[in-house]
All heavy atoms as TSV, in Angstrom:
chain	resi	resn	atom	element	x	y	z
A	1	MET	N	N	0.818	-1.194	0.000
A	1	MET	CA	C	0.000	0.000	0.000
A	1	MET	C	C	0.864	1.260	0.000
A	1	MET	O	O	0.568	2.206	-0.699
A	1	MET	CB	C	-0.923	-0.020	1.208
A	1	MET	CG	C	-1.905	1.101	1.207
A	1	MET	SD	S	-3.158	1.132	2.496
A	1	MET	CE	C	-3.003	-0.325	3.407
A	2	ALA	N	N	1.954	1.292	0.767
A	2	ALA	CA	C	2.797	2.468	0.832
A	2	ALA	C	C	3.506	2.727	-0.489
A	2	ALA	O	O	3.874	3.852	-0.783
A	2	ALA	CB	C	3.819	2.326	1.953
A	3	ASN	N	N	3.705	1.707	-1.303
A	3	ASN	CA	C	4.401	1.862	-2.566
A	3	ASN	C	C	3.467	2.137	-3.731
A	3	ASN	O	O	3.904	2.163	-4.866
A	3	ASN	CB	C	5.235	0.615	-2.861
A	3	ASN	CG	C	6.356	0.459	-1.866
A	3	ASN	OD1	O	6.851	1.432	-1.334
A	3	ASN	ND2	N	6.747	-0.760	-1.610
A	4	GLN	N	N	2.197	2.311	-3.467
A	4	GLN	CA	C	1.228	2.573	-4.530
A	4	GLN	C	C	1.542	3.912	-5.185
A	4	GLN	O	O	1.847	4.885	-4.521
A	4	GLN	CB	C	-0.185	2.596	-3.972
A	4	GLN	CG	C	-1.202	2.981	-4.995
A	4	GLN	CD	C	-2.410	2.094	-4.977
A	4	GLN	OE1	O	-2.560	1.289	-4.095
A	4	GLN	NE2	N	-3.245	2.260	-5.947
A	5	ILE	N	N	1.461	3.939	-6.492
A	5	ILE	CA	C	1.679	5.174	-7.237
A	5	ILE	C	C	0.334	5.628	-7.790
A	5	ILE	O	O	-0.336	4.894	-8.502
A	5	ILE	CB	C	2.699	4.957	-8.374
A	5	ILE	CG1	C	4.054	4.593	-7.779
A	5	ILE	CG2	C	2.791	6.202	-9.249
A	5	ILE	CD1	C	5.115	4.265	-8.795
A	6	TYR	N	N	-0.046	6.837	-7.420
A	6	TYR	CA	C	-1.298	7.408	-7.885
A	6	TYR	C	C	-1.008	8.303	-9.076
A	6	TYR	O	O	-0.089	9.105	-9.048
A	6	TYR	CB	C	-1.970	8.200	-6.762
A	6	TYR	CG	C	-2.288	7.350	-5.561
A	6	TYR	CD1	C	-1.474	7.362	-4.432
A	6	TYR	CD2	C	-3.386	6.506	-5.564
A	6	TYR	CE1	C	-1.761	6.565	-3.331
A	6	TYR	CE2	C	-3.680	5.706	-4.478
A	6	TYR	CZ	C	-2.865	5.743	-3.366
A	6	TYR	OH	O	-3.151	4.950	-2.287
A	7	LYS	N	N	-1.801	8.169	-10.117
A	7	LYS	CA	C	-1.584	8.941	-11.337
A	7	LYS	C	C	-2.459	10.182	-11.402
A	7	LYS	O	O	-2.221	11.059	-12.217
A	7	LYS	CB	C	-1.814	8.051	-12.553
A	7	LYS	CG	C	-0.802	6.928	-12.627
A	7	LYS	CD	C	-1.021	6.061	-13.813
A	7	LYS	CE	C	0.000	4.930	-13.766
A	7	LYS	NZ	N	-0.189	3.965	-14.817
A	8	SER	N	N	-3.484	10.247	-10.558
A	8	SER	CA	C	-4.348	11.425	-10.524
A	8	SER	C	C	-4.990	11.539	-9.147
A	8	SER	O	O	-5.043	10.570	-8.395
A	8	SER	CB	C	-5.442	11.330	-11.599
A	8	SER	OG	O	-6.365	10.323	-11.259
A	9	PHE	N	N	-5.496	12.737	-8.852
A	9	PHE	CA	C	-6.164	12.951	-7.572
A	9	PHE	C	C	-7.415	12.093	-7.448
A	9	PHE	O	O	-7.786	11.682	-6.368
A	9	PHE	CB	C	-6.523	14.427	-7.393
A	9	PHE	CG	C	-5.333	15.325	-7.279
A	9	PHE	CD1	C	-5.212	16.431	-8.096
A	9	PHE	CD2	C	-4.337	15.081	-6.350
A	9	PHE	CE1	C	-4.125	17.270	-7.992
A	9	PHE	CE2	C	-3.237	15.914	-6.238
A	9	PHE	CZ	C	-3.132	17.013	-7.062
A	10	GLU	N	N	-8.054	11.831	-8.572
A	10	GLU	CA	C	-9.286	11.038	-8.566
A	10	GLU	C	C	-9.034	9.606	-8.086
A	10	GLU	O	O	-9.935	8.958	-7.568
A	10	GLU	CB	C	-9.923	11.020	-9.959
A	10	GLU	CG	C	-10.499	12.338	-10.392
A	10	GLU	CD	C	-9.453	13.324	-10.895
A	10	GLU	OE1	O	-8.366	12.881	-11.357
A	10	GLU	OE2	O	-9.692	14.529	-10.800
A	11	GLU	N	N	-7.826	9.097	-8.267
A	11	GLU	CA	C	-7.496	7.735	-7.843
A	11	GLU	C	C	-7.314	7.603	-6.340
A	11	GLU	O	O	-7.349	6.497	-5.806
A	11	GLU	CB	C	-6.203	7.261	-8.526
A	11	GLU	CG	C	-6.329	7.045	-9.997
A	11	GLU	CD	C	-5.029	6.549	-10.617
A	11	GLU	OE1	O	-4.030	6.360	-9.884
A	11	GLU	OE2	O	-5.012	6.342	-11.834
A	12	LEU	N	N	-7.116	8.715	-5.663
A	12	LEU	CA	C	-6.889	8.660	-4.216
A	12	LEU	C	C	-8.145	8.197	-3.494
A	12	LEU	O	O	-9.256	8.579	-3.867
A	12	LEU	CB	C	-6.498	10.037	-3.686
A	12	LEU	CG	C	-5.185	10.629	-4.172
A	12	LEU	CD1	C	-5.040	12.058	-3.656
A	12	LEU	CD2	C	-4.021	9.785	-3.725
A	13	PRO	N	N	-7.979	7.398	-2.434
A	13	PRO	CA	C	-9.145	7.022	-1.643
A	13	PRO	C	C	-9.674	8.234	-0.871
A	13	PRO	O	O	-8.956	9.217	-0.680
A	13	PRO	CB	C	-8.605	5.955	-0.688
A	13	PRO	CG	C	-7.139	6.161	-0.658
A	13	PRO	CD	C	-6.746	6.788	-1.956
A	14	VAL	N	N	-10.908	8.163	-0.423
A	14	VAL	CA	C	-11.526	9.266	0.310
A	14	VAL	C	C	-10.765	9.546	1.608
A	14	VAL	O	O	-10.556	10.700	1.969
A	14	VAL	CB	C	-13.007	8.955	0.611
A	14	VAL	CG1	C	-13.621	10.017	1.501
A	14	VAL	CG2	C	-13.793	8.841	-0.691
A	15	MET	N	N	-10.335	8.497	2.287
A	15	MET	CA	C	-9.544	8.624	3.512
A	15	MET	C	C	-8.200	7.951	3.270
A	15	MET	O	O	-8.160	6.794	2.861
A	15	MET	CB	C	-10.254	7.963	4.692
A	15	MET	CG	C	-11.620	8.536	4.985
A	15	MET	SD	S	-11.580	10.263	5.475
A	15	MET	CE	C	-11.223	10.092	7.199
A	16	LEU	N	N	-7.123	8.673	3.516
A	16	LEU	CA	C	-5.786	8.136	3.291
A	16	LEU	C	C	-5.139	7.742	4.611
A	16	LEU	O	O	-5.298	8.441	5.623
A	16	LEU	CB	C	-4.901	9.174	2.611
A	16	LEU	CG	C	-5.237	9.508	1.173
A	16	LEU	CD1	C	-6.194	10.668	1.107
A	16	LEU	CD2	C	-3.984	9.809	0.409
A	17	THR	N	N	-4.401	6.655	4.582
A	17	THR	CA	C	-3.592	6.262	5.727
A	17	THR	C	C	-2.292	7.063	5.682
A	17	THR	O	O	-1.965	7.689	4.666
A	17	THR	CB	C	-3.263	4.762	5.677
A	17	THR	OG1	O	-2.467	4.517	4.511
A	17	THR	CG2	C	-4.527	3.914	5.667
A	18	ILE	N	N	-1.536	7.009	6.743
A	18	ILE	CA	C	-0.263	7.737	6.769
A	18	ILE	C	C	0.716	7.209	5.721
A	18	ILE	O	O	1.363	8.005	5.032
A	18	ILE	CB	C	0.332	7.735	8.190
A	18	ILE	CG1	C	-0.581	8.520	9.134
A	18	ILE	CG2	C	1.732	8.341	8.205
A	18	ILE	CD1	C	-0.879	9.954	8.711
A	19	PRO	N	N	0.831	5.891	5.516
A	19	PRO	CA	C	1.703	5.440	4.421
A	19	PRO	C	C	1.253	5.952	3.050
A	19	PRO	O	O	2.080	6.279	2.198
A	19	PRO	CB	C	1.616	3.912	4.509
A	19	PRO	CG	C	1.316	3.643	5.946
A	19	PRO	CD	C	0.395	4.766	6.351
A	20	GLN	N	N	-0.058	6.068	2.835
A	20	GLN	CA	C	-0.558	6.619	1.576
A	20	GLN	C	C	-0.227	8.102	1.455
A	20	GLN	O	O	0.149	8.573	0.381
A	20	GLN	CB	C	-2.058	6.399	1.444
A	20	GLN	CG	C	-2.432	4.953	1.210
A	20	GLN	CD	C	-3.922	4.707	1.319
A	20	GLN	OE1	O	-4.613	5.282	2.161
A	20	GLN	NE2	N	-4.426	3.827	0.461
A	21	VAL	N	N	-0.353	8.839	2.551
A	21	VAL	CA	C	0.010	10.261	2.556
A	21	VAL	C	C	1.486	10.401	2.202
A	21	VAL	O	O	1.863	11.254	1.395
A	21	VAL	CB	C	-0.305	10.913	3.923
A	21	VAL	CG1	C	0.314	12.302	4.021
A	21	VAL	CG2	C	-1.807	10.982	4.154
A	22	ALA	N	N	2.317	9.555	2.784
A	22	ALA	CA	C	3.755	9.588	2.486
A	22	ALA	C	C	3.992	9.358	1.007
A	22	ALA	O	O	4.787	10.074	0.371
A	22	ALA	CB	C	4.488	8.538	3.317
A	23	SER	N	N	3.303	8.408	0.425
A	23	SER	CA	C	3.453	8.108	-1.000
A	23	SER	C	C	2.998	9.281	-1.855
A	23	SER	O	O	3.694	9.676	-2.794
A	23	SER	CB	C	2.648	6.856	-1.345
A	23	SER	OG	O	2.695	6.595	-2.712
A	24	VAL	N	N	1.852	9.846	-1.542
A	24	VAL	CA	C	1.295	10.956	-2.323
A	24	VAL	C	C	2.205	12.179	-2.260
A	24	VAL	O	O	2.429	12.853	-3.268
A	24	VAL	CB	C	-0.121	11.315	-1.817
A	24	VAL	CG1	C	-0.605	12.630	-2.382
A	24	VAL	CG2	C	-1.093	10.201	-2.152
A	25	LEU	N	N	2.752	12.469	-1.086
A	25	LEU	CA	C	3.596	13.646	-0.915
A	25	LEU	C	C	5.065	13.375	-1.236
A	25	LEU	O	O	5.889	14.290	-1.158
A	25	LEU	CB	C	3.471	14.178	0.519
A	25	LEU	CG	C	2.098	14.690	0.936
A	25	LEU	CD1	C	2.118	15.138	2.390
A	25	LEU	CD2	C	1.632	15.816	0.026
A	26	SER	N	N	5.385	12.128	-1.548
A	26	SER	CA	C	6.769	11.723	-1.830
A	26	SER	C	C	7.706	12.054	-0.676
A	26	SER	O	O	8.783	12.623	-0.865
A	26	SER	CB	C	7.274	12.367	-3.125
A	26	SER	OG	O	6.500	11.938	-4.211
A	27	ILE	N	N	7.248	11.699	0.521
A	27	ILE	CA	C	8.072	11.878	1.712
A	27	ILE	C	C	8.159	10.535	2.434
A	27	ILE	O	O	7.467	9.591	2.074
A	27	ILE	CB	C	7.492	12.962	2.664
A	27	ILE	CG1	C	6.096	12.581	3.159
A	27	ILE	CG2	C	7.464	14.324	1.964
A	27	ILE	CD1	C	5.508	13.536	4.188
A	28	SER	N	N	9.010	10.478	3.435
A	28	SER	CA	C	9.151	9.239	4.186
A	28	SER	C	C	7.928	9.002	5.057
A	28	SER	O	O	7.165	9.930	5.363
A	28	SER	CB	C	10.398	9.293	5.073
A	28	SER	OG	O	10.202	10.225	6.126
A	29	ARG	N	N	7.764	7.775	5.452
A	29	ARG	CA	C	6.666	7.427	6.362
A	29	ARG	C	C	6.828	8.174	7.685
A	29	ARG	O	O	5.857	8.693	8.237
A	29	ARG	CB	C	6.668	5.915	6.563
A	29	ARG	CG	C	5.497	5.401	7.298
A	29	ARG	CD	C	5.512	3.893	7.279
A	29	ARG	NE	N	4.545	3.395	8.231
A	29	ARG	CZ	C	4.229	2.145	8.359
A	29	ARG	NH1	N	4.792	1.241	7.594
A	29	ARG	NH2	N	3.342	1.768	9.234
A	30	ALA	N	N	8.064	8.244	8.170
A	30	ALA	CA	C	8.327	8.976	9.420
A	30	ALA	C	C	7.967	10.448	9.262
A	30	ALA	O	O	7.390	11.059	10.177
A	30	ALA	CB	C	9.792	8.823	9.831
A	31	GLY	N	N	8.284	11.024	8.112
A	31	GLY	CA	C	7.924	12.414	7.846
A	31	GLY	C	C	6.421	12.629	7.806
A	31	GLY	O	O	5.909	13.640	8.284
A	32	ALA	N	N	5.709	11.654	7.262
A	32	ALA	CA	C	4.249	11.742	7.214
A	32	ALA	C	C	3.657	11.661	8.620
A	32	ALA	O	O	2.708	12.380	8.934
A	32	ALA	CB	C	3.684	10.650	6.325
A	33	TYR	N	N	4.204	10.798	9.465
A	33	TYR	CA	C	3.726	10.727	10.846
A	33	TYR	C	C	4.022	12.027	11.583
A	33	TYR	O	O	3.210	12.501	12.378
A	33	TYR	CB	C	4.344	9.540	11.592
A	33	TYR	CG	C	3.578	8.261	11.377
A	33	TYR	CD1	C	4.054	7.268	10.528
A	33	TYR	CD2	C	2.358	8.044	12.015
A	33	TYR	CE1	C	3.342	6.089	10.324
A	33	TYR	CE2	C	1.640	6.878	11.814
A	33	TYR	CZ	C	2.136	5.906	10.971
A	33	TYR	OH	O	1.428	4.757	10.765
A	34	GLU	N	N	5.181	12.616	11.311
A	34	GLU	CA	C	5.521	13.891	11.928
A	34	GLU	C	C	4.515	14.967	11.520
A	34	GLU	O	O	4.032	15.740	12.353
A	34	GLU	CB	C	6.936	14.292	11.515
A	34	GLU	CG	C	7.476	15.492	12.250
A	34	GLU	CD	C	8.912	15.778	11.855
A	34	GLU	OE1	O	9.747	14.863	11.916
A	34	GLU	OE2	O	9.176	16.940	11.476
A	35	LEU	N	N	4.183	15.014	10.234
A	35	LEU	CA	C	3.168	15.953	9.742
A	35	LEU	C	C	1.819	15.719	10.421
A	35	LEU	O	O	1.136	16.666	10.809
A	35	LEU	CB	C	2.965	15.779	8.238
A	35	LEU	CG	C	3.727	16.644	7.278
A	35	LEU	CD1	C	3.380	16.275	5.851
A	35	LEU	CD2	C	3.468	18.111	7.528
A	36	ALA	N	N	1.447	14.454	10.540
A	36	ALA	CA	C	0.138	14.101	11.102
A	36	ALA	C	C	-0.033	14.583	12.536
A	36	ALA	O	O	-1.160	14.801	12.983
A	36	ALA	CB	C	-0.069	12.588	11.036
A	37	HIS	N	N	1.059	14.780	13.234
A	37	HIS	CA	C	0.982	15.231	14.622
A	37	HIS	C	C	1.028	16.750	14.760
A	37	HIS	O	O	0.938	17.275	15.871
A	37	HIS	CB	C	2.080	14.572	15.452
A	37	HIS	CG	C	1.802	13.124	15.703
A	37	HIS	ND1	N	2.311	12.118	14.892
A	37	HIS	CD2	C	1.041	12.502	16.622
A	37	HIS	CE1	C	1.881	10.954	15.338
A	37	HIS	NE2	N	1.103	11.163	16.380
A	38	ARG	N	N	1.132	17.462	13.646
A	38	ARG	CA	C	1.113	18.925	13.698
A	38	ARG	C	C	-0.327	19.424	13.790
A	38	ARG	O	O	-1.238	18.843	13.203
A	38	ARG	CB	C	1.778	19.518	12.455
A	38	ARG	CG	C	3.256	19.264	12.418
A	38	ARG	CD	C	3.871	19.970	11.255
A	38	ARG	NE	N	5.292	19.670	11.179
A	38	ARG	CZ	C	6.069	20.066	10.192
A	38	ARG	NH1	N	5.574	20.767	9.187
A	38	ARG	NH2	N	7.344	19.762	10.209
A	39	LYS	N	N	-0.501	20.531	14.492
A	39	LYS	CA	C	-1.852	21.078	14.689
A	39	LYS	C	C	-2.530	21.491	13.392
A	39	LYS	O	O	-3.725	21.330	13.238
A	39	LYS	CB	C	-1.797	22.296	15.618
A	39	LYS	CG	C	-1.771	21.961	17.071
A	39	LYS	CD	C	-1.931	23.209	17.885
A	39	LYS	CE	C	-2.076	22.847	19.344
A	39	LYS	NZ	N	-2.351	24.011	20.163
A	40	ASN	N	N	-1.768	22.028	12.451
A	40	ASN	CA	C	-2.380	22.556	11.225
A	40	ASN	C	C	-2.547	21.517	10.128
A	40	ASN	O	O	-3.011	21.844	9.040
A	40	ASN	CB	C	-1.586	23.750	10.702
A	40	ASN	CG	C	-0.186	23.353	10.240
A	40	ASN	OD1	O	0.334	22.307	10.607
A	40	ASN	ND2	N	0.425	24.200	9.455
A	41	PHE	N	N	-2.205	20.267	10.394
A	41	PHE	CA	C	-2.343	19.222	9.394
A	41	PHE	C	C	-3.664	18.491	9.620
A	41	PHE	O	O	-4.029	18.186	10.753
A	41	PHE	CB	C	-1.168	18.238	9.470
A	41	PHE	CG	C	-1.107	17.296	8.308
A	41	PHE	CD1	C	-0.634	17.731	7.081
A	41	PHE	CD2	C	-1.534	15.984	8.429
A	41	PHE	CE1	C	-0.587	16.872	5.992
A	41	PHE	CE2	C	-1.490	15.114	7.354
A	41	PHE	CZ	C	-1.010	15.563	6.133
A	42	PRO	N	N	-4.410	18.182	8.553
A	42	PRO	CA	C	-5.771	17.649	8.690
A	42	PRO	C	C	-5.880	16.145	8.984
A	42	PRO	O	O	-6.654	15.433	8.360
A	42	PRO	CB	C	-6.376	17.980	7.326
A	42	PRO	CG	C	-5.234	17.887	6.385
A	42	PRO	CD	C	-4.061	18.457	7.156
A	43	ALA	N	N	-5.129	15.673	9.941
A	43	ALA	CA	C	-5.205	14.260	10.320
A	43	ALA	C	C	-6.219	14.082	11.439
A	43	ALA	O	O	-6.475	15.003	12.217
A	43	ALA	CB	C	-3.843	13.761	10.774
A	44	MET	N	N	-6.796	12.892	11.493
A	44	MET	CA	C	-7.746	12.592	12.574
A	44	MET	C	C	-7.611	11.127	12.972
A	44	MET	O	O	-7.104	10.307	12.203
A	44	MET	CB	C	-9.169	12.897	12.149
A	44	MET	CG	C	-9.612	12.147	10.918
A	44	MET	SD	S	-11.191	12.739	10.309
A	44	MET	CE	C	-12.216	11.339	10.661
A	45	LEU	N	N	-8.018	10.840	14.178
A	45	LEU	CA	C	-7.998	9.460	14.668
A	45	LEU	C	C	-9.325	8.787	14.391
A	45	LEU	O	O	-10.386	9.358	14.641
A	45	LEU	CB	C	-7.744	9.425	16.172
A	45	LEU	CG	C	-6.312	9.618	16.636
A	45	LEU	CD1	C	-6.272	9.673	18.157
A	45	LEU	CD2	C	-5.412	8.512	16.133
A	46	VAL	N	N	-9.267	7.589	13.866
A	46	VAL	CA	C	-10.435	6.728	13.721
A	46	VAL	C	C	-10.042	5.450	14.453
A	46	VAL	O	O	-9.237	4.671	13.944
A	46	VAL	CB	C	-10.779	6.454	12.241
A	46	VAL	CG1	C	-11.916	5.458	12.143
A	46	VAL	CG2	C	-11.130	7.744	11.520
A	47	GLY	N	N	-10.575	5.312	15.642
A	47	GLY	CA	C	-10.117	4.227	16.508
A	47	GLY	C	C	-8.680	4.518	16.882
A	47	GLY	O	O	-8.370	5.571	17.419
A	48	SER	N	N	-7.783	3.619	16.560
A	48	SER	CA	C	-6.365	3.834	16.850
A	48	SER	C	C	-5.574	4.203	15.593
A	48	SER	O	O	-4.361	4.338	15.647
A	48	SER	CB	C	-5.765	2.583	17.482
A	48	SER	OG	O	-5.861	1.500	16.572
A	49	ARG	N	N	-6.261	4.366	14.464
A	49	ARG	CA	C	-5.592	4.686	13.201
A	49	ARG	C	C	-5.665	6.177	12.899
A	49	ARG	O	O	-6.685	6.820	13.142
A	49	ARG	CB	C	-6.240	3.930	12.049
A	49	ARG	CG	C	-6.065	2.437	12.186
A	49	ARG	CD	C	-6.585	1.705	11.012
A	49	ARG	NE	N	-5.746	2.028	9.854
A	49	ARG	CZ	C	-6.052	1.677	8.619
A	49	ARG	NH1	N	-7.159	1.026	8.367
A	49	ARG	NH2	N	-5.248	1.989	7.622
A	50	ILE	N	N	-4.590	6.688	12.349
A	50	ILE	CA	C	-4.562	8.076	11.882
A	50	ILE	C	C	-4.922	8.055	10.406
A	50	ILE	O	O	-4.316	7.328	9.624
A	50	ILE	CB	C	-3.174	8.704	12.077
A	50	ILE	CG1	C	-2.758	8.675	13.545
A	50	ILE	CG2	C	-3.170	10.140	11.540
A	50	ILE	CD1	C	-1.320	9.087	13.779
A	51	VAL	N	N	-5.919	8.847	10.038
A	51	VAL	CA	C	-6.329	8.962	8.641
A	51	VAL	C	C	-6.419	10.433	8.259
A	51	VAL	O	O	-6.539	11.306	9.121
A	51	VAL	CB	C	-7.674	8.246	8.359
A	51	VAL	CG1	C	-7.545	6.745	8.561
A	51	VAL	CG2	C	-8.779	8.813	9.209
A	52	VAL	N	N	-6.358	10.672	6.961
A	52	VAL	CA	C	-6.414	12.037	6.443
A	52	VAL	C	C	-7.448	12.073	5.320
A	52	VAL	O	O	-7.316	11.344	4.340
A	52	VAL	CB	C	-5.034	12.479	5.904
A	52	VAL	CG1	C	-5.093	13.889	5.354
A	52	VAL	CG2	C	-3.970	12.361	6.990
A	53	PRO	N	N	-8.484	12.911	5.465
A	53	PRO	CA	C	-9.460	13.036	4.390
A	53	PRO	C	C	-8.811	13.623	3.133
A	53	PRO	O	O	-8.059	14.598	3.210
A	53	PRO	CB	C	-10.514	13.996	4.950
A	53	PRO	CG	C	-10.313	13.988	6.430
A	53	PRO	CD	C	-8.858	13.705	6.637
A	54	LYS	N	N	-9.085	13.019	1.991
A	54	LYS	CA	C	-8.483	13.446	0.724
A	54	LYS	C	C	-8.724	14.920	0.447
A	54	LYS	O	O	-7.786	15.653	0.115
A	54	LYS	CB	C	-9.037	12.606	-0.431
A	54	LYS	CG	C	-8.589	13.086	-1.803
A	54	LYS	CD	C	-9.021	12.170	-2.915
A	54	LYS	CE	C	-10.388	12.436	-3.411
A	54	LYS	NZ	N	-10.697	11.673	-4.652
A	55	ASP	N	N	-9.958	15.381	0.590
A	55	ASP	CA	C	-10.260	16.775	0.275
A	55	ASP	C	C	-9.512	17.742	1.183
A	55	ASP	O	O	-9.039	18.788	0.745
A	55	ASP	CB	C	-11.766	17.038	0.307
A	55	ASP	CG	C	-12.416	16.740	1.639
A	55	ASP	OD1	O	-11.839	15.997	2.458
A	55	ASP	OD2	O	-13.533	17.246	1.866
A	56	ARG	N	N	-9.348	17.373	2.446
A	56	ARG	CA	C	-8.619	18.235	3.379
A	56	ARG	C	C	-7.123	18.241	3.072
A	56	ARG	O	O	-6.457	19.269	3.221
A	56	ARG	CB	C	-8.846	17.783	4.815
A	56	ARG	CG	C	-10.297	17.816	5.255
A	56	ARG	CD	C	-10.624	19.148	5.891
A	56	ARG	NE	N	-12.020	19.219	6.231
A	56	ARG	CZ	C	-12.486	19.107	7.467
A	56	ARG	NH1	N	-11.684	18.887	8.474
A	56	ARG	NH2	N	-13.788	19.209	7.683
A	57	LEU	N	N	-6.590	17.090	2.656
A	57	LEU	CA	C	-5.170	17.024	2.286
A	57	LEU	C	C	-4.910	17.924	1.082
A	57	LEU	O	O	-3.944	18.695	1.071
A	57	LEU	CB	C	-4.753	15.590	1.970
A	57	LEU	CG	C	-3.312	15.425	1.475
A	57	LEU	CD1	C	-2.310	15.843	2.542
A	57	LEU	CD2	C	-3.058	13.998	1.036
A	58	LEU	N	N	-5.772	17.848	0.067
A	58	LEU	CA	C	-5.593	18.680	-1.120
A	58	LEU	C	C	-5.713	20.166	-0.785
A	58	LEU	O	O	-4.948	20.986	-1.298
A	58	LEU	CB	C	-6.594	18.282	-2.198
A	58	LEU	CG	C	-6.443	16.850	-2.726
A	58	LEU	CD1	C	-7.549	16.528	-3.722
A	58	LEU	CD2	C	-5.081	16.621	-3.323
A	59	ALA	N	N	-6.627	20.519	0.109
A	59	ALA	CA	C	-6.768	21.917	0.538
A	59	ALA	C	C	-5.522	22.365	1.302
A	59	ALA	O	O	-5.045	23.495	1.127
A	59	ALA	CB	C	-8.021	22.083	1.398
A	60	TRP	N	N	-4.968	21.485	2.142
A	60	TRP	CA	C	-3.750	21.792	2.895
A	60	TRP	C	C	-2.593	22.050	1.931
A	60	TRP	O	O	-1.840	23.017	2.108
A	60	TRP	CB	C	-3.429	20.636	3.849
A	60	TRP	CG	C	-2.198	20.831	4.657
A	60	TRP	CD1	C	-2.077	21.508	5.840
A	60	TRP	CD2	C	-0.884	20.336	4.358
A	60	TRP	NE1	N	-0.783	21.468	6.271
A	60	TRP	CE2	C	-0.025	20.747	5.381
A	60	TRP	CE3	C	-0.369	19.571	3.317
A	60	TRP	CZ2	C	1.327	20.435	5.403
A	60	TRP	CZ3	C	0.984	19.257	3.336
A	60	TRP	CH2	C	1.809	19.681	4.361
A	61	VAL	N	N	-2.456	21.207	0.914
A	61	VAL	CA	C	-1.399	21.386	-0.084
A	61	VAL	C	C	-1.589	22.724	-0.796
A	61	VAL	O	O	-0.625	23.482	-0.976
A	61	VAL	CB	C	-1.365	20.209	-1.090
A	61	VAL	CG1	C	-0.454	20.530	-2.264
A	61	VAL	CG2	C	-0.925	18.930	-0.404
A	62	ASP	N	N	-2.811	23.048	-1.186
A	62	ASP	CA	C	-3.089	24.334	-1.848
A	62	ASP	C	C	-2.680	25.511	-0.978
A	62	ASP	O	O	-2.077	26.475	-1.454
A	62	ASP	CB	C	-4.565	24.456	-2.212
A	62	ASP	CG	C	-4.949	23.639	-3.420
A	62	ASP	OD1	O	-4.048	23.248	-4.207
A	62	ASP	OD2	O	-6.161	23.376	-3.594
A	63	ARG	N	N	-3.013	25.447	0.323
A	63	ARG	CA	C	-2.627	26.514	1.242
A	63	ARG	C	C	-1.122	26.643	1.332
A	63	ARG	O	O	-0.580	27.754	1.327
A	63	ARG	CB	C	-3.227	26.284	2.629
A	63	ARG	CG	C	-4.659	26.700	2.769
A	63	ARG	CD	C	-5.120	26.746	4.219
A	63	ARG	NE	N	-4.862	25.521	4.954
A	63	ARG	CZ	C	-5.632	24.433	4.943
A	63	ARG	NH1	N	-6.723	24.412	4.214
A	63	ARG	NH2	N	-5.329	23.377	5.664
A	64	LYS	N	N	-0.427	25.521	1.426
A	64	LYS	CA	C	1.029	25.537	1.531
A	64	LYS	C	C	1.666	26.127	0.281
A	64	LYS	O	O	2.628	26.893	0.364
A	64	LYS	CB	C	1.590	24.127	1.783
A	64	LYS	CG	C	1.310	23.627	3.176
A	64	LYS	CD	C	2.015	24.516	4.154
A	64	LYS	CE	C	1.911	24.039	5.566
A	64	LYS	NZ	N	2.548	24.947	6.518
A	65	VAL	N	N	1.133	25.788	-0.878
A	65	VAL	CA	C	1.654	26.344	-2.138
A	65	VAL	C	C	1.409	27.845	-2.165
A	65	VAL	O	O	2.306	28.625	-2.536
A	65	VAL	CB	C	1.004	25.645	-3.360
A	65	VAL	CG1	C	1.321	26.389	-4.639
A	65	VAL	CG2	C	1.469	24.194	-3.435
A	66	SER	N	N	0.235	28.289	-1.744
A	66	SER	CA	C	-0.090	29.714	-1.731
A	66	SER	C	C	0.836	30.492	-0.795
A	66	SER	O	O	1.206	31.633	-1.077
A	66	SER	CB	C	-1.540	29.934	-1.308
A	66	SER	OG	O	-2.411	29.392	-2.259
A	67	GLU	N	N	1.195	29.873	0.318
A	67	GLU	CA	C	2.092	30.525	1.279
A	67	GLU	C	C	3.498	30.714	0.696
A	67	GLU	O	O	4.212	31.613	1.103
A	67	GLU	CB	C	2.207	29.706	2.565
A	67	GLU	CG	C	0.945	29.691	3.389
A	67	GLU	CD	C	1.016	28.715	4.560
A	67	GLU	OE1	O	2.088	28.106	4.789
A	67	GLU	OE2	O	-0.008	28.559	5.245
A	68	GLN	N	N	3.883	29.863	-0.236
A	68	GLN	CA	C	5.216	29.928	-0.832
A	68	GLN	C	C	5.346	30.990	-1.906
A	68	GLN	O	O	6.445	31.355	-2.292
A	68	GLN	CB	C	5.588	28.556	-1.424
A	68	GLN	CG	C	5.617	27.437	-0.419
A	68	GLN	CD	C	6.696	27.615	0.627
A	68	GLN	OE1	O	7.823	27.967	0.319
A	68	GLN	NE2	N	6.360	27.375	1.876
A	69	ILE	N	N	4.204	31.460	-2.405
A	69	ILE	CA	C	4.236	32.427	-3.513
A	69	ILE	C	C	4.488	33.829	-3.006
A	69	ILE	O	O	4.117	34.274	-2.025
A	69	ILE	CB	C	2.928	32.372	-4.339
A	69	ILE	CG1	C	2.826	30.994	-4.964
A	69	ILE	CG2	C	2.872	33.455	-5.371
A	69	ILE	CD1	C	1.526	30.737	-5.717
């Protein structure tokens, strides 16, 4: 699952696991977990699993890109 390559945003699942977030962002799994624990990152707990809603992840990326301009 962590090695899955997504070719478009439409292919992403509605809720992403941390390994999927790492794959999508091209960062390490440890880096994705670090992001997930930040206050401004859209991660949430479902039971004992950390998941990230696809739409919130894309909005977060858009905000980050806008901040860089």
